[in-house]
C-alpha positions, 0 to 999 in steps of 0.5 A, a space after each residue: 062296565 063302568 061300575 066294575 071299572 070303578 071298583 077295580 081302580 084301587 087295585 090297579 093303581 097306587 092311591 095318591 096316599 101311597 105316592 105321597 108316602 113314598 115321596 115322604 120316605 124318600 124325602 126323609 131318607 135324603 134329609 137324614 143322609 144330609 144330616 149325617 153328612 153335616 154331622 160328619 163334617 162337624 166331627 172333622 172340624 173337631 179334630 182338624 189335624 187328624 182330618 187333614 192327615 186322613 185327607 192327605 193320606 187318601 189323596 196320596 193313595 188316590 192321586 198316585 194310582 190315578 197318575 200311573 193309570 193315566 200312563 197305563 191308559 195312554 200306552 196300553 188301554 186307549 184304542 189306537 186312532 185308526 179305524 178297526 185298528 184290531 185288523 192292522 198287523 206288522 209281519 216282522 222278519 226273523 232270521 234263523 235262531 242259529 244266527 245271532 243278529 242282535 235281536 229277534 226282529 230284522 228288516 225285510 228286503 226290497 225283493 221280499 216286499 215286492 214278491 209278497 205283493 203277488 201272494 198276499 190274500 189275507 191283506 186288504 191293504 199292504 205297505 212297506 216303509 222305511 225311515 229317511 232324512 231330508 234337507 228342506 231348502 229354499 225357505 230360509 236356513 236349511 232345515 233337516 227333516 225326519 221323514 218316512 218313505 212309504 209305498 202307496 198302500 201304507 196309508 190305506 193299511 192304517 185307514 187314515 185320511 188326510 186333513 187336507 188334500 190326498 195321499 199319493 197314488 200307486 201310479 205316483 209310487 213308481 220310479 221316476 214319478 216319486 216326487 210327491 210329499 205328504 206333510 205332518 200337521 206340526 211341520 205344516 203349522 211350524 214351517 208353513 204357518 198352517 197355510 191351506 194353499 200349501 197343497 199343490 205347491 212345490 218344496 225342495 227336499 234334498 235339492 229336488 222339487 216335491 209337490 205337496 199333495 196333502 197334510 195329515 191330521 194332528 194326531 197322526 204320526 206313524 211310525 214313531 221311534 219308541 213304538 218300533 224295534 231299536 234297530 229300525 231308524 225311525 224318528 220319534 216324530 215323522 215330519 213328512 211321507 214320500 213315495 217309496 218307489 220300490 224297485 227290484 234291488 240291486 245286489 248290495 243294496 241295503 235291506 231296511 224295510 218294515 211292512 204293515 198290513 190291514 187284514 180282510 174282515 174275515 181273516 184271523 191273526 192265525 190265518 194271516 200267520 199261515 199265509 206268511 208261513 206259505 210265503 216263506 216256503 215260496 221264497 225258499 223255493 225261489 231263492 234257494 241260496 237264502 233258504 231258512 232266512 225268511 222267518 216271520 211273525 205277524 204282530 198286531 199293531 197295538 201289541 207292537 206299539 205297547 210291547 216294550 213298555 208293557 212289562 215296566 208299566 205293569 210293574 209300576 201299576 202293581 207297585 202303586 196299587 200297593 199304596 192305596 190299600 196302605 193309605 186306606 188301612 191308615 185312614 181306616 184305623 183312625 175311624 176304628 179307634 174313634 168308633 171304639 171311643 164312640 161306643 157309648 154314643 152308638 149304644 145310646 142310639 141303639 137304645 133309642 131305637 136305631 137299627 144296625 142298618 141305620 147306625 152303619 149308614 150314619 157312620 158311612 155318611 160321616 166318612 163321605 166328606 173325608 173320602 170326597 176331600 181325599 178324592 178331590 186332592 187325589 185329582 190335583 196330585 194326579 195332575 201334578 204326577 202326570 206332568 212329572 211323568 211327562 218330564 221323565 219319560 215322554 221321549 222313551 215310552 210310546 204314545 206319551 203324547 196322549 197322556 192327559 187327565 181325560 174322562 177315562 182317567 177321571 172316571 178311574 179316579 172317581 171309582 178309586 175314591 168310591 173304593 177308598 171310601 168303602 174300604 176306610 168306612 165299612 170296617 169301622 162302621 160294621 165294628 161299631 154296629 156290632 157293639 153289645 148294648 148292655 155292656 157298652 152302657 156299663 163300660 167306661 167310655 175313656 177306658 174302652 178299647 173296642 174289645 179284643 176283636 176290634 184290637 185284633 182287626 186294627 193290628 191286622 190292618 197295621 201288620 198288612 200295611 207294614 208288609 206291603 210297605 216292605 214289599 214295595 221298598 224292597 222292589 224299589 231297592 232292587 231296581 235302585 241297585 240294578 240302576 247303580 250297576 248300569 251306571 257303573 258299566 263301561 259303554 266302551 267309549 268316553 261320552 264326556 265332552 263330546 258333541 255329536 250331530 248328523 249330516 245328510 248329503 243330498 244325492 242330487 248334488 253328491 251322487 258319488 262316494 268320491 264326492 261324499 268323501 271329499 265333503 266329509 274330509 273337508 268338514 273334518 279339516 274345518 272342525 279340527 281347526 276350531 279352537 277348543 276341538 281336540 279330535 273329530 271323526 265321522 261314523 255311521 251308526 253312532 252308538 246310543 243314537 238308535 239303528 244298527 247295520 249288520 252284514 254277513 261275512 266270511 273268513 278267508 281260509 276258513 269254511 263258511 256255511 253258505 246258507 247260514 253265514 256268520 253275521 256281525 255289526 258293521 260300522 263306517 268310521 273315519 281316521 280320528 273317530 276312535 280318538 274323538 269318541 274315546 274308544 281304545 284300540 287294544 291291539 294294532 292301529 287305528 285308521 290313517 289318512 293313508 287308508 284310501 280307495 287306492 290302498 289296501 282295504 282294511 278293517 278294525 274289529 271289536 275284541 268280541 269279534 276277535 275272541 269269538 272267531 279267532 279264539 286266542 289267535 292273533 287276528 292282525 293280518 287275517 282277512 275278511 270278505 263281505 260277499 263276492 263283489 268286494 275285495 278281501 279286507 285285512 284286519 289291522 286293529 282290535 278295538 274295545 267293545 262298544 254298547 250300541 243301544 243300552 248299558 245293559 247289553 253285552 258288546 257284540 262282534 263288530 267290524 269297522 271299515 274306513 269311509 275312504 275305501 268305498 264301504 257298503 252300502 252308502 254314506 249319504 247320512 253320517 254322524 259327526 263326533 267332536 271332542 272338545 277341551 271344554 263344555 261341548 255345548 259352547 261349541 255349537 255355534 262354531 260347529 254350525 258355522 264351520 259346516 255352513 262355510 263348507 256348504 250353506 245348504 247343509 243343515 246341522 241336525 240332531 246336535 247333541 252331546 254324547 252324554 245326553 244320548 247315553 242319558 236317553 238310553 238310560 231313561 227307561 230304567 231310570 224312569 222305573 227306578 225313580 217312580 218305584 223309589 218315590 212310591 216306596 218312600 210314600 208307602 214308608 211315610 204312610 206306614 209310619 203315620 199309621 203306626 203313630 196314629 194307632 199307637 197314639 189311640 191305643 195309649 189314649 184308650 189305656 190312659 186309666 190302665 197306665 195310671 193304675 200301673 204307675 200308681 202301683 209303682 211302675 217306672 216310666 221306662 217300663 211304660 215306654 217298654 210296654 208301648 214299644 213292645 206292642 209296636 215291635 210285635 206288629 212291626 216284626 210280624 209285618 216285616 216277616 210277611 213282607 220279606 216273604 212277599 218281597 222274595 216272591 216279587 223279586 223272582 217275578 222281576 228277575 229278568 228286569 234286573 241287571 247284575 242284581 240278585 232277586 234276594 239281594 241280602 244288602 237290599 233286604 237288610 237295609 230296607 228292613 232296618 230302615 223300616 224298623 227305624 222309622 217304626 221305632 221313631 213313630 212308636 216312641 212319640 206316643 210311648 214318651 207321652 204315655 210315661 208322662 201320664 199323671 196317675 191321679 188325673 188318669 184315675 179321676 177320668 173314670 
């Protein structure tokens, strides 16, 4: 047995010599690789200018892609910070398609939310919520806090547990018991110094003591305003949560609820939608007067949060993705030309026994330092770009607080660097390896061009680079034209020199509308008496501030569909409001101080309302009714239409009612607008003093200029336009550098030919023309391909443009002309150098 085992031992295991041979081969391979890398670094030092340009070009391509990917990762890719977030959904309420309510998503009513509790089977947890403002008093100066009223099922639906304490229970989420509050982490830190003993203490909100039962983790802040539809008044960052204490609503109470639910593990999205459809049919049967009003769509939470930002971000990612191949084509052209000049060196290596694989490996290793330096520079540029993006759009895009140079983004940067390294090195390496040994040894190194195949490949790279650049520039130009068209739009008011802020009257101290009217009237009197104030008024809601009220109505003397009555935007305003905000009264009059609760109920309608419902008739004196509980309202004026959310929308039907005539629904929160004779920012302290002189516990919240609100409404299109233009200019600069580099290399390789031409009598102008013609052919072909690509892209983004045609001739002509001008300049420099070639020196170089 032992002898047989001994004889089999050499067959069953590698000998020591095999291991040593393998280790030796690995050592030699690594040593060779390091030698090739060191050789590549020496080559870079021989041409520091070219190396620096190539590194910077790669860094721009890698950095810009990494920066935009970081935004895409934060908004669209990174999972939500909730356990099993794929099971969290939001069932949105939809009105019938025949009813235009300014959008496809509407709030739920309290009756529907309470009713759904009886029928839900697909949902493991279910909660309703709405935005609300709170005045924090008793801890220094009064502070206005943006909060959420949410039912007890809200937190279980999200699956998030508090950092300290607990959330409120179903027992506490009942009328009369709803005096608990859960604090956001930032509020806990800022206002209470991160004191863990805050749990169990009482704080005063709207003049009522609330017991702090918990503090949420730092990363929890749901719902944020940018993640929700515009018509829901949610703050960008909620600071606290209190029980909703939902009761069967009284007739006329506002319906402003959103709903969130967590699906049972075995339930699909389609099954949840089927349950909502069944719920709709049940509501139709139980509330026949509202038949057809209860449509819904079950939306995954992740889709809802990223929905509004998905298209512009995808466009930006596609645009910046063009920059990387442009940069790689640029850098690849330089090694291609260099490999052509090194033709004899490669041939000599082959003659000494180097195989093609060895040659390719050497040239790839030589490019590794270049790509690595470009990748490192790209990370630095990405860090700068991320900070720039935060400054440009952090308040307008969802989840921008998660934007960071995190491991996922760094992994993308490394992957992009590897891809760039292969793209820039593989083509020239393979080209060099294809050199014919005998012809290469016989050719002149100086006059070599790399053969027609290499020349065609370099020309193809450059042509594609110009085409991609033109596509990107045209896209940026179209969005620039669209943005300029938006800037020229009339919003229906004059935002210049207007200061706006918000007042919230706590219901415990101001429980009647007459009491609220008295406070607002006193506030307007005080503000109007300030030096530098031209006009003051109150309104709810304020244009461009987010949120909108809608109401059904009927025209007296005309038939109304009881199932699908008409809808209009509904705004509460005061005398002086139209003067303060700068909205023109086109016909009739504005509100007067004499329009009180004891006088004739009046309204002012927008011109869109008048055109749609009166169609050429004079609307003055006509009457409108809001439901059956309210008296008929007489139309006394027609105001210019106002854009409420964005400059791209068309002003719709709207009616204004005076705050002095007990309007629906309530006036606990109103916005105040003050027109000043000078810069409104300088009036901030005077305005605060006037309000605190009226009531020291009333905080002046959301103090801002109306110009800033309009600017915020333009933030998303401005964000997309600015980034597209930045990337377009980068691409044009890279294309110019690429043309210059390639034409310079071509001129250098044709030095002997140029010398012969000049020795035979060619004039310098002819040499310049020859070089420019070569460049012009490349630019013309690239521009033709680019125009075709830009037309296709324009059709794809048609819906994102405002009053701009996808094939806008001015944009196409201007961009093409600019690209040709830059290309001509980039080619003129090497052409000028070519015409100065001394024929004798050129011929001696052979």
